C-alpha positions as MATLAB code, in Angstrom:
seq = 'XXXXXXXXXXXXXXXXXXXXXXXXXXXXXXXXXXXXXXXXXXXXXXXXXXXXXXXXXXXXXXXXXXXXXXXXX';
ca = [
     131.689   56.775    6.827;
     135.297   55.752    6.231;
     136.662   52.653    7.929;
     138.114   53.254   11.387;
     141.877   53.024   11.890;
     142.709   50.083   14.169;
     144.426   50.999   17.420;
     147.680   49.151   18.186;
     147.414   45.855   20.013;
     146.900   46.466   23.784;
     149.232   43.550   24.602;
     152.257   43.875   22.326;
     151.769   47.304   20.727;
     151.886   46.016   17.119;
     149.839   47.771   14.467;
     149.360   44.719   12.235;
     145.617   44.212   12.937;
     143.639   41.941   10.591;
     139.943   41.119   10.348;
     139.009   37.469    9.908;
     136.145   35.063   10.333;
     135.287   34.411   13.954;
     134.177   31.150   15.673;
     131.583   30.525   13.022;
     130.635   32.135    9.660;
     128.269   34.441   11.528;
     131.007   36.369   13.304;
     134.060   38.355   12.465;
     136.973   39.386   14.743;
     139.961   41.678   14.634;
     143.201   39.904   15.410;
     146.794   41.008   16.067;
     149.035   39.626   13.341;
     151.979   39.768   15.779;
     150.872   38.143   19.059;
     147.514   36.642   18.050;
     145.374   38.639   20.431;
     141.723   38.505   19.337;
     139.081   41.218   19.930;
     135.457   40.616   20.689;
     133.433   38.846   18.022;
     131.203   41.123   15.919;
     127.966   39.700   14.482;
     127.827   39.685   10.705;
     124.915   41.689    9.311;
     125.945   43.418    6.145;
     129.168   42.287    4.416;
     130.116   45.865    3.580;
     130.085   46.777    7.265;
     131.549   43.657    8.878;
     135.188   44.809    8.834;
     134.218   48.274   10.210;
     132.173   46.681   13.042;
     135.052   44.373   14.052;
     137.556   47.283   14.115;
     135.192   49.462   16.193;
     134.941   46.680   18.718;
     138.707   46.112   18.628;
     139.272   49.782   19.397;
     137.188   49.755   22.538;
     139.302   49.691   25.670;
     138.250   49.239   29.286;
     138.395   52.494   31.211;
     138.073   54.752   28.172;
     135.020   56.793   27.462;
     132.989   55.088   24.774;
     130.317   56.431   22.516;
     127.381   54.304   21.534;
     128.610   51.977   18.770;
     125.795   53.125   16.487;
     126.931   56.749   16.932;
     130.465   55.873   15.904;
     129.383   54.648   12.476;
];
């Protein structure tokens, strides 16, 4: 599957979304490069999938219909 396209930041609307290490080396997060908003931490399992997992979690928005995360891969 191709990497998901990051949605714009829900706070400032910027599209400059980056994936970086989270609170420890076991986690990754997507972060807005404009305002610094941080998405939920995604657990690292396979380096090739870490970025994709963080972006999928960033793209989830309260109130939207969500598919099972495993189905979106």
